[in-house]
Backbone as XML, in Angstrom:
<?xml version="1.0"?>
<chain id="A" units="angstrom">
  <residue number="1" name="MET">
    <atom name="N" x="7.733" y="-11.979" z="30.812"/>
    <atom name="CA" x="6.927" y="-11.973" z="29.885"/>
    <atom name="C" x="7.455" y="-11.796" z="28.323"/>
  </residue>
  <residue number="2" name="ALA">
    <atom name="N" x="6.999" y="-12.692" z="27.208"/>
    <atom name="CA" x="7.440" y="-12.723" z="26.678"/>
    <atom name="C" x="6.531" y="-12.615" z="25.243"/>
  </residue>
  <residue number="3" name="THR">
    <atom name="N" x="6.662" y="-12.519" z="23.775"/>
    <atom name="CA" x="6.151" y="-12.231" z="22.905"/>
    <atom name="C" x="6.766" y="-13.740" z="22.160"/>
  </residue>
  <residue number="4" name="TYR">
    <atom name="N" x="5.821" y="-14.443" z="21.128"/>
    <atom name="CA" x="5.772" y="-15.410" z="20.064"/>
    <atom name="C" x="6.117" y="-14.934" z="18.962"/>
  </residue>
  <residue number="5" name="HIS">
    <atom name="N" x="7.236" y="-14.862" z="18.011"/>
    <atom name="CA" x="7.424" y="-14.532" z="16.744"/>
    <atom name="C" x="7.032" y="-15.781" z="16.259"/>
  </residue>
  <residue number="6" name="ASP">
    <atom name="N" x="6.183" y="-15.756" z="15.090"/>
    <atom name="CA" x="5.507" y="-16.822" z="13.885"/>
    <atom name="C" x="6.540" y="-17.164" z="12.949"/>
  </residue>
  <residue number="7" name="HIS">
    <atom name="N" x="7.180" y="-17.983" z="12.884"/>
    <atom name="CA" x="8.246" y="-18.642" z="11.625"/>
    <atom name="C" x="7.089" y="-18.618" z="10.514"/>
  </residue>
  <residue number="8" name="CYS">
    <atom name="N" x="7.722" y="-18.000" z="9.534"/>
    <atom name="CA" x="7.280" y="-17.995" z="8.093"/>
    <atom name="C" x="6.827" y="-19.378" z="7.603"/>
  </residue>
  <residue number="9" name="TYR">
    <atom name="N" x="7.313" y="-20.297" z="7.746"/>
    <atom name="CA" x="7.542" y="-21.850" z="7.253"/>
    <atom name="C" x="6.349" y="-22.328" z="8.112"/>
  </residue>
  <residue number="10" name="LEU">
    <atom name="N" x="6.656" y="-22.345" z="9.671"/>
    <atom name="CA" x="5.885" y="-22.869" z="10.558"/>
    <atom name="C" x="4.708" y="-22.734" z="10.535"/>
  </residue>
  <residue number="11" name="GLY">
    <atom name="N" x="4.269" y="-21.210" z="10.675"/>
    <atom name="CA" x="3.203" y="-20.538" z="10.998"/>
    <atom name="C" x="2.568" y="-20.665" z="9.194"/>
  </residue>
  <residue number="12" name="ARG">
    <atom name="N" x="2.905" y="-19.703" z="8.503"/>
    <atom name="CA" x="2.103" y="-19.930" z="7.617"/>
    <atom name="C" x="2.215" y="-20.951" z="6.733"/>
  </residue>
  <residue number="13" name="TYR">
    <atom name="N" x="3.356" y="-21.228" z="6.233"/>
    <atom name="CA" x="3.112" y="-22.498" z="5.232"/>
    <atom name="C" x="2.477" y="-23.791" z="6.225"/>
  </residue>
  <residue number="14" name="LYS">
    <atom name="N" x="2.922" y="-23.872" z="7.330"/>
    <atom name="CA" x="1.972" y="-25.424" z="8.044"/>
    <atom name="C" x="0.904" y="-25.290" z="8.434"/>
  </residue>
  <residue number="15" name="GLN">
    <atom name="N" x="0.825" y="-23.381" z="8.769"/>
    <atom name="CA" x="-0.366" y="-23.422" z="9.762"/>
    <atom name="C" x="0.122" y="-23.747" z="11.503"/>
  </residue>
  <residue number="16" name="VAL">
    <atom name="N" x="0.862" y="-24.015" z="11.343"/>
    <atom name="CA" x="1.246" y="-24.304" z="13.318"/>
    <atom name="C" x="1.040" y="-22.682" z="13.595"/>
  </residue>
  <residue number="17" name="TYR">
    <atom name="N" x="0.138" y="-22.652" z="14.493"/>
    <atom name="CA" x="-0.053" y="-21.214" z="15.250"/>
    <atom name="C" x="0.002" y="-21.294" z="17.205"/>
  </residue>
  <residue number="18" name="GLU">
    <atom name="N" x="-0.371" y="-22.301" z="17.197"/>
    <atom name="CA" x="-1.350" y="-22.740" z="18.858"/>
    <atom name="C" x="-0.194" y="-23.419" z="19.755"/>
  </residue>
  <residue number="19" name="SER">
    <atom name="N" x="-0.211" y="-24.501" z="18.416"/>
    <atom name="CA" x="0.867" y="-25.531" z="19.514"/>
    <atom name="C" x="2.290" y="-24.789" z="20.026"/>
  </residue>
  <residue number="20" name="PRO">
    <atom name="N" x="3.022" y="-23.694" z="19.324"/>
    <atom name="CA" x="4.052" y="-23.431" z="20.169"/>
    <atom name="C" x="3.814" y="-22.385" z="21.437"/>
  </residue>
  <residue number="21" name="ARG">
    <atom name="N" x="2.988" y="-21.743" z="21.081"/>
    <atom name="CA" x="2.094" y="-20.849" z="22.421"/>
    <atom name="C" x="1.478" y="-21.936" z="23.590"/>
  </residue>
  <residue number="22" name="ALA">
    <atom name="N" x="0.975" y="-22.565" z="23.286"/>
    <atom name="CA" x="0.913" y="-24.274" z="24.051"/>
    <atom name="C" x="2.104" y="-24.507" z="24.978"/>
  </residue>
  <residue number="23" name="VAL">
    <atom name="N" x="2.823" y="-24.715" z="24.008"/>
    <atom name="CA" x="4.322" y="-25.319" z="24.879"/>
    <atom name="C" x="4.626" y="-24.101" z="26.124"/>
  </residue>
  <residue number="24" name="LEU">
    <atom name="N" x="4.641" y="-22.914" z="25.251"/>
    <atom name="CA" x="5.186" y="-21.633" z="26.239"/>
    <atom name="C" x="4.694" y="-21.686" z="27.209"/>
  </residue>
  <residue number="25" name="ARG">
    <atom name="N" x="2.994" y="-22.035" z="26.987"/>
    <atom name="CA" x="1.833" y="-21.433" z="28.645"/>
    <atom name="C" x="2.496" y="-22.586" z="29.477"/>
  </residue>
  <residue number="26" name="ALA">
    <atom name="N" x="2.492" y="-24.081" z="29.168"/>
    <atom name="CA" x="2.609" y="-25.289" z="29.631"/>
    <atom name="C" x="4.000" y="-24.743" z="30.816"/>
  </residue>
  <residue number="27" name="VAL">
    <atom name="N" x="5.249" y="-24.452" z="29.946"/>
    <atom name="CA" x="6.471" y="-24.256" z="31.012"/>
    <atom name="C" x="6.664" y="-22.965" z="31.838"/>
  </residue>
  <residue number="28" name="GLY">
    <atom name="N" x="5.076" y="-22.075" z="31.706"/>
    <atom name="CA" x="5.214" y="-20.997" z="32.673"/>
    <atom name="C" x="5.223" y="-19.672" z="31.805"/>
  </residue>
  <residue number="29" name="VAL">
    <atom name="N" x="4.940" y="-19.603" z="30.774"/>
    <atom name="CA" x="5.726" y="-18.335" z="30.161"/>
    <atom name="C" x="4.528" y="-17.619" z="29.945"/>
  </residue>
  <residue number="30" name="ASP">
    <atom name="N" x="4.143" y="-16.192" z="30.118"/>
    <atom name="CA" x="3.081" y="-15.474" z="30.071"/>
    <atom name="C" x="3.352" y="-14.831" z="28.815"/>
  </residue>
  <residue number="31" name="VAL">
    <atom name="N" x="2.718" y="-15.294" z="27.675"/>
    <atom name="CA" x="2.862" y="-14.847" z="26.487"/>
    <atom name="C" x="1.391" y="-13.511" z="25.988"/>
  </residue>
  <residue number="32" name="ARG">
    <atom name="N" x="2.739" y="-12.335" z="25.394"/>
    <atom name="CA" x="1.703" y="-11.376" z="24.983"/>
    <atom name="C" x="1.787" y="-11.286" z="23.520"/>
  </residue>
  <residue number="33" name="GLU">
    <atom name="N" x="0.750" y="-11.413" z="22.910"/>
    <atom name="CA" x="0.737" y="-11.251" z="21.072"/>
    <atom name="C" x="1.189" y="-9.994" z="21.063"/>
  </residue>
  <residue number="34" name="MET">
    <atom name="N" x="2.224" y="-9.756" z="19.755"/>
    <atom name="CA" x="2.367" y="-8.385" z="19.066"/>
    <atom name="C" x="1.097" y="-8.383" z="17.940"/>
  </residue>
  <residue number="35" name="PRO">
    <atom name="N" x="1.211" y="-7.242" z="17.603"/>
    <atom name="CA" x="-0.353" y="-6.533" z="17.001"/>
    <atom name="C" x="-0.542" y="-7.585" z="15.629"/>
  </residue>
  <residue number="36" name="ARG">
    <atom name="N" x="0.951" y="-7.801" z="15.037"/>
    <atom name="CA" x="1.243" y="-8.932" z="13.757"/>
    <atom name="C" x="1.440" y="-10.503" z="14.479"/>
  </residue>
  <residue number="37" name="ASN">
    <atom name="N" x="0.395" y="-11.276" z="14.131"/>
    <atom name="CA" x="0.697" y="-12.823" z="15.228"/>
    <atom name="C" x="-0.009" y="-13.522" z="13.749"/>
  </residue>
  <residue number="38" name="ARG">
    <atom name="N" x="0.303" y="-14.880" z="14.146"/>
    <atom name="CA" x="-0.168" y="-15.844" z="13.282"/>
    <atom name="C" x="-0.214" y="-15.575" z="11.639"/>
  </residue>
  <residue number="39" name="ALA">
    <atom name="N" x="-1.442" y="-16.041" z="11.223"/>
    <atom name="CA" x="-1.083" y="-15.748" z="9.812"/>
    <atom name="C" x="-1.103" y="-14.236" z="9.328"/>
  </residue>
  <residue number="40" name="ALA">
    <atom name="N" x="-1.174" y="-13.408" z="10.430"/>
    <atom name="CA" x="-0.711" y="-11.827" z="9.405"/>
    <atom name="C" x="0.948" y="-11.798" z="10.168"/>
  </residue>
  <residue number="41" name="SER">
    <atom name="N" x="1.312" y="-12.448" z="10.341"/>
    <atom name="CA" x="2.843" y="-12.104" z="11.001"/>
    <atom name="C" x="3.845" y="-11.773" z="9.916"/>
  </residue>
  <residue number="42" name="PHE">
    <atom name="N" x="4.716" y="-11.574" z="10.461"/>
    <atom name="CA" x="5.807" y="-10.228" z="9.818"/>
    <atom name="C" x="7.409" y="-11.146" z="9.498"/>
  </residue>
  <residue number="43" name="CYS">
    <atom name="N" x="7.545" y="-11.134" z="8.694"/>
    <atom name="CA" x="8.932" y="-12.127" z="8.160"/>
    <atom name="C" x="10.534" y="-11.355" z="9.048"/>
  </residue>
  <residue number="44" name="CYS">
    <atom name="N" x="11.435" y="-12.138" z="9.587"/>
    <atom name="CA" x="12.384" y="-12.207" z="10.184"/>
    <atom name="C" x="13.324" y="-11.397" z="8.905"/>
  </residue>
  <residue number="45" name="GLY">
    <atom name="N" x="13.388" y="-11.516" z="7.582"/>
    <atom name="CA" x="14.024" y="-10.821" z="6.572"/>
    <atom name="C" x="15.122" y="-11.945" z="5.846"/>
  </residue>
  <residue number="46" name="ALA">
    <atom name="N" x="15.212" y="-12.400" z="6.437"/>
    <atom name="CA" x="16.192" y="-13.500" z="5.704"/>
    <atom name="C" x="15.265" y="-14.494" z="4.323"/>
  </residue>
  <residue number="47" name="GLY">
    <atom name="N" x="13.718" y="-14.557" z="4.600"/>
    <atom name="CA" x="13.470" y="-15.900" z="3.355"/>
    <atom name="C" x="13.681" y="-14.728" z="1.886"/>
  </residue>
  <residue number="48" name="GLY">
    <atom name="N" x="13.800" y="-16.076" z="1.336"/>
    <atom name="CA" x="13.812" y="-15.336" z="-0.333"/>
    <atom name="C" x="15.340" y="-14.915" z="-0.263"/>
  </residue>
  <residue number="49" name="GLY">
    <atom name="N" x="15.669" y="-14.618" z="0.535"/>
    <atom name="CA" x="17.414" y="-14.350" z="0.423"/>
    <atom name="C" x="17.379" y="-12.766" z="0.491"/>
  </residue>
  <residue number="50" name="ARG">
    <atom name="N" x="16.629" y="-12.602" z="1.142"/>
    <atom name="CA" x="16.469" y="-11.092" z="1.619"/>
    <atom name="C" x="17.330" y="-10.675" z="2.485"/>
  </residue>
  <residue number="51" name="MET">
    <atom name="N" x="18.217" y="-11.208" z="2.920"/>
    <atom name="CA" x="19.079" y="-11.255" z="4.155"/>
    <atom name="C" x="20.735" y="-10.796" z="3.314"/>
  </residue>
  <residue number="52" name="TRP">
    <atom name="N" x="20.389" y="-10.932" z="2.051"/>
    <atom name="CA" x="21.348" y="-10.581" z="0.963"/>
    <atom name="C" x="21.311" y="-9.231" z="0.125"/>
  </residue>
  <residue number="53" name="THR">
    <atom name="N" x="20.116" y="-8.851" z="0.449"/>
    <atom name="CA" x="19.659" y="-7.466" z="0.039"/>
    <atom name="C" x="20.453" y="-6.380" z="0.328"/>
  </residue>
  <residue number="54" name="LEU">
    <atom name="N" x="21.307" y="-5.188" z="-0.533"/>
    <atom name="CA" x="21.686" y="-4.737" z="0.484"/>
    <atom name="C" x="20.824" y="-3.151" z="0.260"/>
  </residue>
  <residue number="55" name="ASP">
    <atom name="N" x="21.629" y="-2.516" z="1.737"/>
    <atom name="CA" x="20.482" y="-1.479" z="2.602"/>
    <atom name="C" x="19.980" y="-0.412" z="1.541"/>
  </residue>
  <residue number="56" name="GLU">
    <atom name="N" x="20.865" y="-0.012" z="0.843"/>
    <atom name="CA" x="20.301" y="0.928" z="-0.750"/>
    <atom name="C" x="19.026" y="-0.125" z="-1.503"/>
  </residue>
  <residue number="57" name="ALA">
    <atom name="N" x="18.998" y="-0.767" z="-1.256"/>
    <atom name="CA" x="18.081" y="-1.248" z="-2.154"/>
    <atom name="C" x="16.463" y="-1.625" z="-2.015"/>
  </residue>
  <residue number="58" name="ARG">
    <atom name="N" x="16.355" y="-1.253" z="-0.530"/>
    <atom name="CA" x="15.618" y="-1.721" z="0.382"/>
    <atom name="C" x="14.566" y="-0.674" z="0.234"/>
  </residue>
  <residue number="59" name="ALA">
    <atom name="N" x="12.864" y="-0.447" z="0.196"/>
    <atom name="CA" x="12.674" y="0.695" z="-0.226"/>
    <atom name="C" x="11.584" y="0.531" z="1.274"/>
  </residue>
  <residue number="60" name="GLY">
    <atom name="N" x="11.133" y="1.615" z="1.516"/>
    <atom name="CA" x="10.044" y="2.198" z="2.751"/>
    <atom name="C" x="10.658" y="2.492" z="3.579"/>
  </residue>
  <residue number="61" name="ASP">
    <atom name="N" x="10.693" y="1.994" z="5.133"/>
    <atom name="CA" x="11.379" y="2.268" z="6.210"/>
    <atom name="C" x="12.699" y="1.319" z="5.635"/>
  </residue>
  <residue number="62" name="ALA">
    <atom name="N" x="13.833" y="2.318" z="6.797"/>
    <atom name="CA" x="15.012" y="2.348" z="6.180"/>
    <atom name="C" x="15.672" y="0.594" z="7.113"/>
  </residue>
  <residue number="63" name="ARG">
    <atom name="N" x="14.669" y="0.613" z="8.205"/>
    <atom name="CA" x="14.726" y="-0.683" z="9.147"/>
    <atom name="C" x="15.372" y="-2.007" z="8.382"/>
  </residue>
  <residue number="64" name="ARG">
    <atom name="N" x="15.846" y="-2.754" z="9.116"/>
    <atom name="CA" x="15.703" y="-4.308" z="8.060"/>
    <atom name="C" x="14.132" y="-4.791" z="8.887"/>
  </residue>
  <residue number="65" name="PRO">
    <atom name="N" x="13.863" y="-5.836" z="8.095"/>
    <atom name="CA" x="12.588" y="-6.339" z="8.663"/>
    <atom name="C" x="12.896" y="-6.760" z="10.261"/>
  </residue>
  <residue number="66" name="ALA">
    <atom name="N" x="13.783" y="-7.749" z="10.607"/>
    <atom name="CA" x="14.071" y="-8.189" z="11.921"/>
    <atom name="C" x="14.335" y="-6.920" z="12.914"/>
  </residue>
  <residue number="67" name="GLU">
    <atom name="N" x="14.531" y="-5.448" z="12.429"/>
    <atom name="CA" x="14.966" y="-4.606" z="13.564"/>
    <atom name="C" x="13.755" y="-4.197" z="13.679"/>
  </residue>
  <residue number="68" name="GLN">
    <atom name="N" x="12.695" y="-4.101" z="12.587"/>
    <atom name="CA" x="11.125" y="-3.340" z="12.507"/>
    <atom name="C" x="10.110" y="-4.346" z="13.813"/>
  </residue>
  <residue number="69" name="ARG">
    <atom name="N" x="10.784" y="-5.591" z="13.477"/>
    <atom name="CA" x="9.850" y="-6.773" z="14.354"/>
    <atom name="C" x="10.099" y="-6.608" z="15.515"/>
  </residue>
  <residue number="70" name="LEU">
    <atom name="N" x="11.319" y="-6.191" z="15.933"/>
    <atom name="CA" x="11.771" y="-6.067" z="17.227"/>
    <atom name="C" x="10.967" y="-4.864" z="17.579"/>
  </residue>
  <residue number="71" name="LEU">
    <atom name="N" x="11.441" y="-3.874" z="17.419"/>
    <atom name="CA" x="10.595" y="-2.585" z="17.686"/>
    <atom name="C" x="9.252" y="-2.764" z="18.258"/>
  </residue>
  <residue number="72" name="GLU">
    <atom name="N" x="8.519" y="-3.486" z="17.175"/>
    <atom name="CA" x="7.145" y="-4.020" z="17.068"/>
    <atom name="C" x="6.720" y="-4.839" z="18.879"/>
  </residue>
  <residue number="73" name="ALA">
    <atom name="N" x="7.317" y="-5.705" z="18.939"/>
    <atom name="CA" x="7.544" y="-6.395" z="20.136"/>
    <atom name="C" x="7.899" y="-5.351" z="21.470"/>
  </residue>
  <residue number="74" name="LEU">
    <atom name="N" x="8.606" y="-4.750" z="21.214"/>
    <atom name="CA" x="9.166" y="-3.135" z="22.348"/>
    <atom name="C" x="8.048" y="-2.781" z="23.010"/>
  </residue>
  <residue number="75" name="GLY">
    <atom name="N" x="6.816" y="-2.860" z="21.988"/>
    <atom name="CA" x="5.887" y="-1.781" z="21.735"/>
    <atom name="C" x="4.673" y="-2.324" z="22.736"/>
  </residue>
  <residue number="76" name="VAL">
    <atom name="N" x="5.246" y="-4.078" z="23.101"/>
    <atom name="CA" x="3.668" y="-4.622" z="24.096"/>
    <atom name="C" x="4.378" y="-4.570" z="25.463"/>
  </residue>
  <residue number="77" name="PRO">
    <atom name="N" x="3.234" y="-4.003" z="25.940"/>
    <atom name="CA" x="3.644" y="-3.666" z="27.240"/>
    <atom name="C" x="4.050" y="-4.813" z="28.294"/>
  </residue>
  <residue number="78" name="GLY">
    <atom name="N" x="5.233" y="-4.768" z="28.637"/>
    <atom name="CA" x="5.854" y="-5.849" z="29.507"/>
    <atom name="C" x="6.868" y="-7.271" z="29.376"/>
  </residue>
  <residue number="79" name="VAL">
    <atom name="N" x="6.483" y="-7.016" z="28.014"/>
    <atom name="CA" x="7.505" y="-7.745" z="27.162"/>
    <atom name="C" x="9.260" y="-7.750" z="26.821"/>
  </residue>
  <residue number="80" name="SER">
    <atom name="N" x="9.842" y="-8.802" z="27.421"/>
    <atom name="CA" x="11.232" y="-8.594" z="27.638"/>
    <atom name="C" x="12.052" y="-9.557" z="27.110"/>
  </residue>
  <residue number="81" name="VAL">
    <atom name="N" x="11.174" y="-10.680" z="26.862"/>
    <atom name="CA" x="11.579" y="-12.019" z="25.591"/>
    <atom name="C" x="10.840" y="-12.109" z="24.569"/>
  </residue>
  <residue number="82" name="PHE">
    <atom name="N" x="11.677" y="-12.202" z="23.549"/>
    <atom name="CA" x="11.530" y="-12.716" z="21.830"/>
    <atom name="C" x="11.576" y="-14.091" z="21.692"/>
  </residue>
  <residue number="83" name="VAL">
    <atom name="N" x="10.358" y="-14.726" z="21.412"/>
    <atom name="CA" x="10.604" y="-16.125" z="21.312"/>
    <atom name="C" x="10.585" y="-16.364" z="19.991"/>
  </residue>
  <residue number="84" name="VAL">
    <atom name="N" x="11.541" y="-17.223" z="19.675"/>
    <atom name="CA" x="11.910" y="-18.003" z="17.679"/>
    <atom name="C" x="11.636" y="-19.628" z="17.881"/>
  </residue>
  <residue number="85" name="ALA">
    <atom name="N" x="11.050" y="-20.226" z="16.597"/>
    <atom name="CA" x="11.493" y="-21.484" z="16.803"/>
    <atom name="C" x="11.988" y="-21.980" z="15.519"/>
  </residue>
  <residue number="86" name="CYS">
    <atom name="N" x="12.850" y="-20.913" z="15.199"/>
    <atom name="CA" x="13.850" y="-21.168" z="14.485"/>
    <atom name="C" x="15.707" y="-20.171" z="14.400"/>
  </residue>
  <residue number="87" name="PRO">
    <atom name="N" x="15.839" y="-21.587" z="14.168"/>
    <atom name="CA" x="17.303" y="-21.064" z="14.315"/>
    <atom name="C" x="18.110" y="-19.822" z="13.603"/>
  </residue>
  <residue number="88" name="LYS">
    <atom name="N" x="16.918" y="-19.744" z="11.961"/>
    <atom name="CA" x="17.781" y="-18.574" z="11.642"/>
    <atom name="C" x="17.317" y="-17.092" z="11.819"/>
  </residue>
  <residue number="89" name="ASP">
    <atom name="N" x="15.407" y="-17.426" z="12.299"/>
    <atom name="CA" x="15.051" y="-16.386" z="13.316"/>
    <atom name="C" x="15.964" y="-16.143" z="14.456"/>
  </residue>
  <residue number="90" name="ALA">
    <atom name="N" x="16.490" y="-16.859" z="15.451"/>
    <atom name="CA" x="17.209" y="-16.174" z="16.727"/>
    <atom name="C" x="18.594" y="-16.023" z="16.060"/>
  </residue>
  <residue number="91" name="ALA">
    <atom name="N" x="19.397" y="-15.949" z="14.910"/>
    <atom name="CA" x="20.263" y="-15.391" z="14.378"/>
    <atom name="C" x="19.637" y="-13.939" z="13.764"/>
  </residue>
  <residue number="92" name="MET">
    <atom name="N" x="18.655" y="-13.893" z="13.071"/>
    <atom name="CA" x="18.257" y="-12.949" z="12.830"/>
    <atom name="C" x="17.900" y="-11.371" z="13.659"/>
  </residue>
  <residue number="93" name="PHE">
    <atom name="N" x="17.132" y="-11.613" z="14.531"/>
    <atom name="CA" x="16.465" y="-11.384" z="16.064"/>
    <atom name="C" x="17.688" y="-10.697" z="16.402"/>
  </residue>
  <residue number="94" name="SER">
    <atom name="N" x="18.615" y="-11.713" z="16.770"/>
    <atom name="CA" x="19.792" y="-11.148" z="17.670"/>
    <atom name="C" x="20.582" y="-10.166" z="17.416"/>
  </residue>
  <residue number="95" name="ALA">
    <atom name="N" x="21.000" y="-10.417" z="16.090"/>
    <atom name="CA" x="21.552" y="-9.289" z="15.311"/>
    <atom name="C" x="20.746" y="-7.897" z="15.272"/>
  </residue>
  <residue number="96" name="ALA">
    <atom name="N" x="19.661" y="-8.003" z="14.931"/>
    <atom name="CA" x="18.526" y="-7.060" z="14.836"/>
    <atom name="C" x="18.674" y="-6.493" z="16.193"/>
  </residue>
  <residue number="97" name="ALA">
    <atom name="N" x="18.468" y="-6.743" z="17.501"/>
    <atom name="CA" x="19.014" y="-6.497" z="18.663"/>
    <atom name="C" x="20.225" y="-5.625" z="18.969"/>
  </residue>
  <residue number="98" name="THR">
    <atom name="N" x="21.202" y="-6.852" z="18.457"/>
    <atom name="CA" x="22.699" y="-5.452" z="18.793"/>
    <atom name="C" x="22.319" y="-4.227" z="17.995"/>
  </residue>
  <residue number="99" name="THR">
    <atom name="N" x="22.356" y="-4.380" z="16.916"/>
    <atom name="CA" x="21.997" y="-3.376" z="15.852"/>
    <atom name="C" x="21.110" y="-2.183" z="16.209"/>
  </residue>
  <residue number="100" name="LEU">
    <atom name="N" x="20.110" y="-2.618" z="17.023"/>
    <atom name="CA" x="19.442" y="-1.443" z="17.401"/>
    <atom name="C" x="19.651" y="-0.994" z="19.043"/>
  </residue>
  <residue number="101" name="GLY">
    <atom name="N" x="20.766" y="-1.565" z="19.723"/>
    <atom name="CA" x="20.696" y="-1.483" z="21.298"/>
    <atom name="C" x="20.077" y="-1.607" z="21.796"/>
  </residue>
  <residue number="102" name="VAL">
    <atom name="N" x="19.077" y="-2.961" z="21.787"/>
    <atom name="CA" x="18.185" y="-3.221" z="22.611"/>
    <atom name="C" x="18.332" y="-4.373" z="23.566"/>
  </residue>
  <residue number="103" name="GLU">
    <atom name="N" x="19.825" y="-5.131" z="23.624"/>
    <atom name="CA" x="19.869" y="-6.691" z="24.218"/>
    <atom name="C" x="19.708" y="-6.367" z="25.746"/>
  </residue>
  <residue number="104" name="GLU">
    <atom name="N" x="19.588" y="-5.404" z="26.166"/>
    <atom name="CA" x="19.264" y="-5.007" z="27.227"/>
    <atom name="C" x="18.051" y="-5.461" z="28.069"/>
  </residue>
  <residue number="105" name="ARG">
    <atom name="N" x="16.839" y="-4.480" z="27.079"/>
    <atom name="CA" x="15.672" y="-4.417" z="27.148"/>
    <atom name="C" x="14.882" y="-5.716" z="26.806"/>
  </residue>
  <residue number="106" name="ILE">
    <atom name="N" x="15.269" y="-6.355" z="25.882"/>
    <atom name="CA" x="14.862" y="-7.675" z="24.974"/>
    <atom name="C" x="15.854" y="-8.799" z="24.773"/>
  </residue>
  <residue number="107" name="ALA">
    <atom name="N" x="15.355" y="-10.339" z="25.141"/>
    <atom name="CA" x="16.170" y="-11.081" z="25.291"/>
    <atom name="C" x="16.034" y="-11.696" z="23.855"/>
  </residue>
  <residue number="108" name="VAL">
    <atom name="N" x="16.802" y="-12.803" z="22.810"/>
    <atom name="CA" x="15.856" y="-13.247" z="21.884"/>
    <atom name="C" x="16.069" y="-15.034" z="22.134"/>
  </residue>
  <residue number="109" name="ARG">
    <atom name="N" x="15.222" y="-15.822" z="22.663"/>
    <atom name="CA" x="15.458" y="-16.952" z="22.494"/>
    <atom name="C" x="14.776" y="-17.602" z="22.069"/>
  </residue>
  <residue number="110" name="GLU">
    <atom name="N" x="15.233" y="-19.188" z="21.907"/>
    <atom name="CA" x="14.587" y="-20.053" z="21.358"/>
    <atom name="C" x="13.292" y="-21.011" z="21.996"/>
  </residue>
  <residue number="111" name="LEU">
    <atom name="N" x="12.453" y="-21.257" z="21.337"/>
    <atom name="CA" x="11.562" y="-22.147" z="22.499"/>
    <atom name="C" x="12.166" y="-23.178" z="22.673"/>
  </residue>
  <residue number="112" name="SER">
    <atom name="N" x="12.925" y="-24.040" z="22.444"/>
    <atom name="CA" x="13.445" y="-25.308" z="22.622"/>
    <atom name="C" x="14.197" y="-24.742" z="24.069"/>
  </residue>
  <residue number="113" name="GLU">
    <atom name="N" x="15.316" y="-24.062" z="24.181"/>
    <atom name="CA" x="15.602" y="-23.412" z="25.059"/>
    <atom name="C" x="15.080" y="-23.218" z="26.395"/>
  </residue>
  <residue number="114" name="LEU">
    <atom name="N" x="13.528" y="-22.740" z="26.233"/>
    <atom name="CA" x="12.679" y="-22.534" z="27.296"/>
    <atom name="C" x="12.733" y="-23.673" z="27.859"/>
  </residue>
  <residue number="115" name="VAL">
    <atom name="N" x="11.752" y="-24.772" z="26.766"/>
    <atom name="CA" x="11.755" y="-25.769" z="27.228"/>
    <atom name="C" x="12.719" y="-26.646" z="28.240"/>
  </residue>
  <residue number="116" name="ALA">
    <atom name="N" x="13.842" y="-26.809" z="27.643"/>
    <atom name="CA" x="15.158" y="-27.447" z="27.956"/>
    <atom name="C" x="14.914" y="-26.797" z="29.620"/>
  </residue>
  <residue number="117" name="GLU">
    <atom name="N" x="14.977" y="-25.377" z="29.684"/>
    <atom name="CA" x="15.357" y="-25.017" z="30.990"/>
    <atom name="C" x="13.949" y="-25.233" z="31.965"/>
  </residue>
  <residue number="118" name="ALA">
    <atom name="N" x="13.104" y="-25.274" z="31.420"/>
    <atom name="CA" x="12.151" y="-26.044" z="32.155"/>
    <atom name="C" x="12.445" y="-27.655" z="32.934"/>
  </residue>
  <residue number="119" name="LEU">
    <atom name="N" x="12.431" y="-27.886" z="32.006"/>
    <atom name="CA" x="12.962" y="-29.619" z="32.565"/>
    <atom name="C" x="13.950" y="-29.728" z="33.125"/>
  </residue>
  <residue number="120" name="ARG">
    <atom name="N" x="14.974" y="-28.461" z="33.656"/>
    <atom name="CA" x="15.837" y="-28.656" z="34.020"/>
    <atom name="C" x="15.451" y="-29.194" z="36.045"/>
  </residue>
  <residue number="121" name="PRO">
    <atom name="N" x="16.159" y="-29.860" z="36.929"/>
    <atom name="CA" x="16.141" y="-29.804" z="38.322"/>
    <atom name="C" x="15.751" y="-28.398" z="38.899"/>
  </residue>
  <residue number="122" name="ALA">
    <atom name="N" x="14.472" y="-28.210" z="39.768"/>
    <atom name="CA" x="14.106" y="-26.922" z="40.228"/>
    <atom name="C" x="15.486" y="-26.129" z="41.023"/>
  </residue>
  <residue number="123" name="ASP">
    <atom name="N" x="16.461" y="-26.846" z="41.777"/>
    <atom name="CA" x="17.823" y="-26.016" z="42.087"/>
    <atom name="C" x="18.834" y="-25.414" z="40.978"/>
  </residue>
  <residue number="124" name="ALA">
    <atom name="N" x="18.608" y="-25.759" z="39.663"/>
    <atom name="CA" x="19.918" y="-25.799" z="38.681"/>
    <atom name="C" x="19.236" y="-24.895" z="37.702"/>
  </residue>
  <residue number="125" name="ALA">
    <atom name="N" x="17.474" y="-24.447" z="37.851"/>
    <atom name="CA" x="16.579" y="-23.536" z="36.987"/>
    <atom name="C" x="16.985" y="-22.440" z="36.818"/>
  </residue>
  <residue number="126" name="VAL">
    <atom name="N" x="17.179" y="-21.485" z="36.170"/>
    <atom name="CA" x="16.797" y="-20.169" z="35.757"/>
    <atom name="C" x="15.006" y="-19.995" z="35.295"/>
  </residue>
  <residue number="127" name="PRO">
    <atom name="N" x="14.800" y="-19.026" z="36.200"/>
    <atom name="CA" x="13.700" y="-18.877" z="36.183"/>
    <atom name="C" x="13.326" y="-18.810" z="34.279"/>
  </residue>
  <residue number="128" name="VAL">
    <atom name="N" x="12.002" y="-19.085" z="33.763"/>
    <atom name="CA" x="11.768" y="-19.676" z="32.995"/>
    <atom name="C" x="11.375" y="-18.391" z="31.849"/>
  </residue>
  <residue number="129" name="GLY">
    <atom name="N" x="12.195" y="-17.901" z="30.862"/>
    <atom name="CA" x="11.846" y="-16.844" z="30.319"/>
    <atom name="C" x="12.214" y="-15.844" z="30.587"/>
  </residue>
  <residue number="130" name="ALA">
    <atom name="N" x="13.369" y="-15.899" z="31.598"/>
    <atom name="CA" x="14.596" y="-15.126" z="32.037"/>
    <atom name="C" x="15.205" y="-15.488" z="30.769"/>
  </residue>
  <residue number="131" name="PRO">
    <atom name="N" x="16.128" y="-13.790" z="30.621"/>
    <atom name="CA" x="17.207" y="-13.545" z="29.454"/>
    <atom name="C" x="18.626" y="-15.129" z="29.923"/>
  </residue>
  <residue number="132" name="ALA">
    <atom name="N" x="19.207" y="-15.348" z="29.141"/>
    <atom name="CA" x="20.497" y="-16.448" z="29.465"/>
    <atom name="C" x="21.397" y="-15.567" z="30.205"/>
  </residue>
</chain>
């Protein structure tokens, strides 16, 4: 089971919400929603230069936004794959999984990877959505 993270530019700026989910379903991925999704999604933390913000300068939750978002995904029953549609998101969330020590519980995967896997011959394919 997977959850999809709505990328800031593709989602809130371009209002592309349903197409990535439709693609995931078309390749056999069972998609479950996080509480904050689509227009109410949550940033990976890199937007607007926040990736360069010093830890001491962040207010509120001491965790980085990507860490907060992964914890949110882990709260969705059955989810073991966190799907993104942006290379920057893949880097931010992969680093967050390592920082949190949850790499064994949730795999960060790019949408394009899952599509490529689904297009492989059946005898060569890893199950769609499985950790790489």
